[in-house]
Backbone as a printed PyTorch tensor [residue, N CA C, xyz], in Angstrom:
tensor([[[-20.0720,  -6.8250,   0.6410],
         [-19.6360,  -6.9970,   2.0030],
         [-19.0360,  -5.6850,   2.4880]],

        [[-19.3720,  -5.2940,   3.6770],
         [-18.7750,  -4.1110,   4.2890],
         [-18.1310,  -4.5020,   5.6030]],

        [[-17.0640,  -3.8260,   5.9090],
         [-16.3580,  -4.0630,   7.1640],
         [-16.1080,  -2.7080,   7.7930]],

        [[-16.4510,  -2.5670,   9.0310],
         [-16.1880,  -1.3210,   9.7360],
         [-15.2640,  -1.5740,  10.9060]],

        [[-14.2180,  -0.8170,  10.9920],
         [-13.2710,  -0.9680,  12.0940],
         [-12.9750,   0.4130,  12.6530]],

        [[-13.1780,   0.5780,  13.9280],
         [-12.8140,   1.8200,  14.5970],
         [-11.7410,   1.4880,  15.6140]],

        [[-10.6150,   2.1400,  15.4980],
         [ -9.5340,   1.8900,  16.4400],
         [ -8.9680,   3.2130,  16.9020]],

        [[ -8.6030,   3.2380,  18.1360],
         [ -7.8940,   4.3890,  18.6630],
         [ -6.4500,   3.9550,  18.8110]],

        [[ -5.6340,   4.3950,  17.8980],
         [ -4.2450,   3.9520,  17.8850],
         [ -3.3470,   5.1150,  17.5070]],

        [[ -2.0790,   5.0180,  17.8560],
         [ -1.1550,   6.0610,  17.4400],
         [ -1.0190,   6.0690,  15.9200]],

        [[ -0.5900,   7.1790,  15.3930],
         [ -0.3970,   7.3240,  13.9600],
         [  0.5890,   6.2690,  13.4700]],

        [[  0.2000,   5.5540,  12.4410],
         [  1.0360,   4.4730,  11.9160],
         [  2.2350,   5.0270,  11.1550]],

        [[  3.3150,   4.2980,  11.2230],
         [  4.5120,   4.6570,  10.4620],
         [  4.3120,   4.2550,   9.0070]],

        [[  4.8910,   5.0150,   8.1050],
         [  4.8220,   4.6740,   6.6960],
         [  5.9110,   3.6670,   6.3610]],

        [[  5.6860,   2.8430,   5.3360],
         [  6.7360,   1.9400,   4.8750],
         [  7.9070,   2.7560,   4.3220]],

        [[  9.0540,   2.1330,   4.0800],
         [ 10.1910,   2.8600,   3.5110],
         [  9.8030,   3.5120,   2.1810]],

        [[ 10.3620,   4.6870,   1.8530],
         [  9.9510,   5.4320,   0.6600],
         [ 10.5460,   4.9220,  -0.6480]],

        [[ 11.2330,   3.7960,  -0.6190],
         [ 11.9240,   3.3100,  -1.8130],
         [ 11.2070,   2.1630,  -2.5210]],

        [[  9.9720,   1.8730,  -2.1430],
         [  9.1990,   0.8390,  -2.8170],
         [  9.4330,  -0.5710,  -2.3200]],

        [[ 10.2270,  -0.7230,  -1.2620],
         [ 10.4440,  -2.0670,  -0.7100],
         [  9.1270,  -2.6510,  -0.2120]],

        [[  8.8210,  -3.8980,  -0.5630],
         [  7.5910,  -4.5220,  -0.0640],
         [  7.6370,  -4.6920,   1.4520]],

        [[  6.5220,  -4.4180,   2.0940],
         [  6.4030,  -4.5650,   3.5480],
         [  5.0690,  -5.2260,   3.8620]],

        [[  4.9840,  -5.7890,   5.0360],
         [  3.7260,  -6.3380,   5.5250],
         [  3.2990,  -5.5610,   6.7580]],

        [[  2.0340,  -5.1780,   6.7950],
         [  1.4580,  -4.4920,   7.9460],
         [  0.5610,  -5.4950,   8.6610]],

        [[  0.8000,  -5.6730,   9.9440],
         [ -0.0190,  -6.5860,  10.7420],
         [ -1.3340,  -5.8890,  11.0980]],

        [[ -2.4270,  -6.3780,  10.5610],
         [ -3.7460,  -5.8230,  10.8470],
         [ -4.3320,  -6.4980,  12.0810]],

        [[ -4.0340,  -7.7820,  12.2500],
         [ -4.5890,  -8.5500,  13.3630],
         [ -5.8710,  -9.2330,  12.9460]],

        [[ -6.6950,  -9.6580,  13.8980],
         [ -7.9440, -10.3270,  13.5450],
         [ -8.9230,  -9.3380,  12.9060]],

        [[ -9.6380,  -9.8180,  11.9120],
         [-10.5860,  -8.9700,  11.1970],
         [-11.9540,  -9.6370,  11.2310]],

        [[-12.9190,  -8.9990,  11.9050],
         [-14.2850,  -9.5220,  11.9920],
         [-15.0490,  -9.1470,  10.7320]],

        [[-15.6860, -10.1230,  10.1280],
         [-16.4670,  -9.9050,   8.9160],
         [-17.9370,  -9.7140,   9.2540]],

        [[-18.6780,  -9.1960,   8.3040],
         [-20.1100,  -8.9750,   8.4730],
         [-20.8470, -10.2700,   8.8080]],

        [[-20.3540, -11.3740,   8.2940],
         [-20.9820, -12.6780,   8.5260],
         [-20.7960, -13.1710,   9.9540]],

        [[-19.9050, -12.5330,  10.6960],
         [-19.5770, -12.9790,  12.0400],
         [-18.2990, -13.7920,  12.0890]],

        [[-17.8410, -14.2510,  10.9300],
         [-16.5710, -14.9840,  10.8770],
         [-15.4220, -14.0180,  11.1560]],

        [[-14.3420, -14.5590,  11.6590],
         [-13.1660, -13.7440,  11.9580],
         [-11.9730, -14.3120,  11.2050]],

        [[-11.2870, -13.4380,  10.4750],
         [-10.0360, -13.8310,   9.8330],
         [ -8.9140, -13.5290,  10.8210]],

        [[ -8.1950, -14.5480,  11.2860],
         [ -7.1320, -14.3020,  12.2670],
         [ -5.8430, -13.8550,  11.5790]],

        [[ -5.0670, -13.0580,  12.2570],
         [ -3.7230, -12.7120,  11.7860],
         [ -3.6570, -12.1200,  10.3930]],

        [[ -4.5250, -11.1770,  10.0720],
         [ -4.5330, -10.5670,   8.7400],
         [ -3.2950,  -9.6850,   8.5760]],

        [[ -2.6290,  -9.8640,   7.4370],
         [ -1.4890,  -9.0240,   7.0760],
         [ -1.7820,  -8.3870,   5.7260]],

        [[ -1.3730,  -7.1540,   5.5640],
         [ -1.6170,  -6.4010,   4.3450],
         [ -0.2770,  -6.0570,   3.7110]],

        [[ -0.1040,  -6.4120,   2.4320],
         [  1.1190,  -6.0580,   1.7080],
         [  1.0190,  -4.6050,   1.2700]],

        [[  2.0580,  -3.8240,   1.5410],
         [  2.0830,  -2.4110,   1.1580],
         [  3.4460,  -2.0550,   0.5790]],

        [[  3.4380,  -1.0370,  -0.2660],
         [  4.6660,  -0.4570,  -0.7900],
         [  4.4720,   1.0490,  -0.8550]],

        [[  5.5670,   1.7810,  -0.7420],
         [  5.5060,   3.2400,  -0.7110],
         [  6.6500,   3.8090,  -1.5410]],

        [[  6.3530,   4.8500,  -2.3080],
         [  7.3620,   5.5620,  -3.0880],
         [  7.2150,   7.0400,  -2.7700]],

        [[  8.2910,   7.6790,  -2.3730],
         [  8.2500,   9.0840,  -1.9750],
         [  7.9670,   9.2110,  -0.4940]],

        [[  8.0740,  10.4250,   0.0030],
         [  7.9080,  10.6700,   1.4410],
         [  6.6390,  11.4760,   1.7190]],

        [[  5.9000,  11.0930,   2.7610],
         [  4.7260,  11.8930,   3.1220],
         [  5.1570,  13.2220,   3.7240]],

        [[  4.3720,  14.2570,   3.4750],
         [  4.6360,  15.5610,   4.0940],
         [  4.2960,  15.4790,   5.5800]],

        [[  4.6810,  16.4890,   6.3220],
         [  4.3860,  16.5230,   7.7610],
         [  2.8820,  16.4290,   8.0210]],

        [[  2.0820,  17.0210,   7.1510],
         [  0.6210,  16.9750,   7.2960],
         [  0.0010,  15.7520,   6.6240]],

        [[  0.8330,  14.9990,   5.9200],
         [  0.3860,  13.8250,   5.1600],
         [ -0.7010,  14.1910,   4.1470]],

        [[ -0.5750,  15.3700,   3.5690],
         [ -1.5600,  15.8240,   2.5920],
         [ -1.0980,  15.6170,   1.1500]],

        [[ -0.0140,  14.8740,   0.9610],
         [  0.4830,  14.5970,  -0.3800],
         [  0.4400,  13.1030,  -0.7120]],

        [[ -0.3370,  12.3410,   0.0420],
         [ -0.3710,  10.8890,  -0.1370],
         [ -1.4050,  10.5090,  -1.1960]],

        [[ -0.9690,   9.6950,  -2.1500],
         [ -1.8450,   9.1580,  -3.1860],
         [ -1.9980,   7.6680,  -2.9060]],

        [[ -3.2070,   7.2250,  -2.6100],
         [ -3.4680,   5.8170,  -2.3420],
         [ -3.8280,   5.1230,  -3.6470]],

        [[ -3.0890,   4.0800,  -3.9840],
         [ -3.3370,   3.3230,  -5.2080],
         [ -3.7610,   1.9140,  -4.8190]],

        [[ -4.9420,   1.5250,  -5.2530],
         [ -5.4420,   0.1690,  -5.0250],
         [ -5.5230,  -0.5360,  -6.3730]],

        [[ -5.2390,  -1.8040,  -6.3760],
         [ -5.1630,  -2.5470,  -7.6310],
         [ -6.4650,  -3.2700,  -7.9450]],

        [[ -6.5380,  -3.7340,  -9.1860],
         [ -7.6610,  -4.5790,  -9.5980],
         [ -7.4650,  -5.9730,  -9.0020]],

        [[ -8.4420,  -6.8000,  -9.1170],
         [ -8.3600,  -8.1380,  -8.5240],
         [ -7.2260,  -8.9780,  -9.0920]],

        [[ -6.7470,  -8.6450, -10.2760],
         [ -5.6750,  -9.4260, -10.8840],
         [ -4.2990,  -8.8420, -10.6170]],

        [[ -4.2150,  -7.7330,  -9.9050],
         [ -2.9390,  -7.0830,  -9.6580],
         [ -2.3910,  -7.3800,  -8.2860]],

        [[ -1.4430,  -6.5580,  -7.8880],
         [ -0.8690,  -6.6450,  -6.5520],
         [ -0.3990,  -5.2550,  -6.1460]],

        [[  0.2710,  -5.1480,  -5.0220],
         [  0.7000,  -3.8420,  -4.5150],
         [  1.9480,  -3.3210,  -5.2050]],

        [[  2.5200,  -4.0860,  -6.1230],
         [  3.7680,  -3.6780,  -6.7870],
         [  3.4530,  -2.7420,  -7.9540]],

        [[  3.3050,  -1.4700,  -7.6480],
         [  2.9110,  -0.4640,  -8.6310],
         [  4.0710,  -0.0560,  -9.5310]],

        [[  5.2510,   0.1240,  -8.9580],
         [  6.3920,   0.6230,  -9.7280],
         [  7.6640,  -0.1070,  -9.3220]],

        [[  8.5860,  -0.1770, -10.2630],
         [  9.8790,  -0.7870,  -9.9850],
         [ 10.0620,  -2.1020, -10.7140]],

        [[ 11.2890,  -2.6020, -10.6890],
         [ 11.6060,  -3.8250, -11.4280],
         [ 11.1440,  -5.0860, -10.7040]],

        [[ 11.1630,  -6.1780, -11.4320],
         [ 10.9710,  -7.4910, -10.8130],
         [ 12.2010,  -7.7740,  -9.9630]],

        [[ 12.0520,  -8.6200,  -8.9780],
         [ 13.1830,  -8.9550,  -8.1210],
         [ 12.8170, -10.0770,  -7.1830]],

        [[ 13.6530, -10.3140,  -6.1820],
         [ 13.3620, -11.3900,  -5.2280],
         [ 11.9890, -11.1980,  -4.5760]],

        [[ 11.1680, -12.1950,  -4.6520],
         [  9.8320, -12.1190,  -4.0690],
         [  8.8410, -11.3460,  -4.9160]],

        [[  9.2940, -10.8000,  -6.0490],
         [  8.4130, -10.0380,  -6.9410],
         [  8.7440, -10.4240,  -8.3780]],

        [[  8.0130, -11.3860,  -8.9500],
         [  8.3760, -11.9120, -10.2650],
         [  8.0630, -11.0010, -11.4510]],

        [[  7.2830,  -9.9490, -11.2440],
         [  6.8970,  -9.0790, -12.3580],
         [  7.2550,  -7.6270, -12.0560]],

        [[  7.5150,  -6.8280, -13.1020],
         [  7.7490,  -5.4010, -12.8690],
         [  6.4590,  -4.7080, -12.4480]],

        [[  6.6000,  -3.4970, -11.9260],
         [  5.4350,  -2.7260, -11.5070],
         [  4.4610,  -2.5150, -12.6520]],

        [[  3.1800,  -2.6580, -12.3740],
         [  2.1710,  -2.5720, -13.4250],
         [  1.8410,  -1.1390, -13.8190]],

        [[  2.3360,  -0.1610, -13.0700],
         [  2.1220,   1.2560, -13.3910],
         [  3.4640,   1.9680, -13.4400]],

        [[  4.5050,   1.2320, -13.8030],
         [  5.8770,   1.7270, -13.7500],
         [  6.0910,   2.9890, -14.5860]],

        [[  5.4060,   3.1140, -15.7000],
         [  5.5680,   4.2870, -16.5480],
         [  4.8710,   5.5280, -16.0150]],

        [[  4.0780,   5.3910, -14.9640],
         [  3.2820,   6.5010, -14.4350],
         [  3.8180,   7.0140, -13.0990]],

        [[  4.3330,   6.1100, -12.2640],
         [  4.7760,   6.4710, -10.9120],
         [  6.2940,   6.5170, -10.8580]],

        [[  6.8340,   7.6400, -10.4110],
         [  8.2830,   7.7600, -10.2510],
         [  8.7380,   9.1950, -10.3840]],

        [[  9.9810,   9.4200, -10.0950],
         [ 10.5850,  10.7500, -10.1780],
         [ 10.4090,  11.3040, -11.5950]],

        [[  9.7580,  12.4790, -11.7240],
         [  9.5590,  13.1340, -13.0070],
         [  8.4380,  12.5600, -13.8620]],

        [[  7.7380,  11.5650, -13.3880],
         [  6.6390,  10.9670, -14.1530],
         [  5.3210,  11.6460, -13.7790]],

        [[  4.2160,  11.1690, -14.3480],
         [  2.9080,  11.7950, -14.1120],
         [  2.5800,  11.8870, -12.6210]],

        [[  2.8250,  10.8260, -11.8770],
         [  2.6800,  10.8660, -10.4200],
         [  4.1060,  10.9390,  -9.8820]],

        [[  4.5890,  12.1670,  -9.7640],
         [  5.9880,  12.4440,  -9.4250],
         [  6.2480,  12.1820,  -7.9460]],

        [[  7.0800,  11.1900,  -7.6690],
         [  7.3640,  10.8330,  -6.2800],
         [  8.2950,  11.8270,  -5.5950]],

        [[  8.7620,  12.8260,  -6.3170],
         [  9.4570,  13.9430,  -5.6850],
         [  8.4610,  14.8880,  -5.0150]],

        [[  7.2150,  14.8490,  -5.4660],
         [  6.1570,  15.6960,  -4.9090],
         [  5.1350,  14.8770,  -4.1170]],

        [[  4.7900,  13.7280,  -4.6390],
         [  3.7400,  12.8970,  -4.0610],
         [  4.3150,  11.6740,  -3.3670]],

        [[  3.6250,  11.2260,  -2.3550],
         [  3.9490,   9.9780,  -1.6710],
         [  2.8990,   8.9630,  -2.1140]],

        [[  3.3320,   7.9590,  -2.8480],
         [  2.4140,   6.9540,  -3.3800],
         [  2.4110,   5.7540,  -2.4460]],

        [[  1.2530,   5.4070,  -1.9500],
         [  1.0850,   4.2760,  -1.0480],
         [  0.1800,   3.2660,  -1.7390]],

        [[  0.6920,   2.0620,  -1.9360],
         [ -0.0810,   1.0080,  -2.5920],
         [ -0.2680,  -0.1430,  -1.6230]],

        [[ -1.4490,  -0.7120,  -1.6250],
         [ -1.7500,  -1.8260,  -0.7280],
         [ -2.5470,  -2.8780,  -1.4730]],

        [[ -2.3640,  -4.1170,  -1.0660],
         [ -3.2260,  -5.1700,  -1.5820],
         [ -4.6240,  -4.9540,  -1.0310]],

        [[ -5.6100,  -5.4420,  -1.7530],
         [ -6.9810,  -5.3400,  -1.2650],
         [ -7.3210,  -6.5970,  -0.4810]],

        [[ -8.2120,  -6.4590,   0.4780],
         [ -8.6340,  -7.6150,   1.2780],
         [ -9.8990,  -8.1940,   0.7000]]])
């Protein structure tokens, strides 16, 4: 299945850089079949800050069994720790002092 969306919109704001879960309102999403999913929301999390040019952003997408919680502890609304916790963070392989990690659920 492929979905193509072209929108002319202002540059979107990034979620908070501390990994707090957020929801982005996508709105209605038309599928190739002609069906429309109303009120689509996408779960996202972000660690680190994007540069002014946004050229330091690393997009992480999960497998079908995962979620957008890449790094950090379990907590309210998040029953499991981040599945890539040993890789993403300050001083780790994907150093959030240098890189802005953006994780989203897949649709």
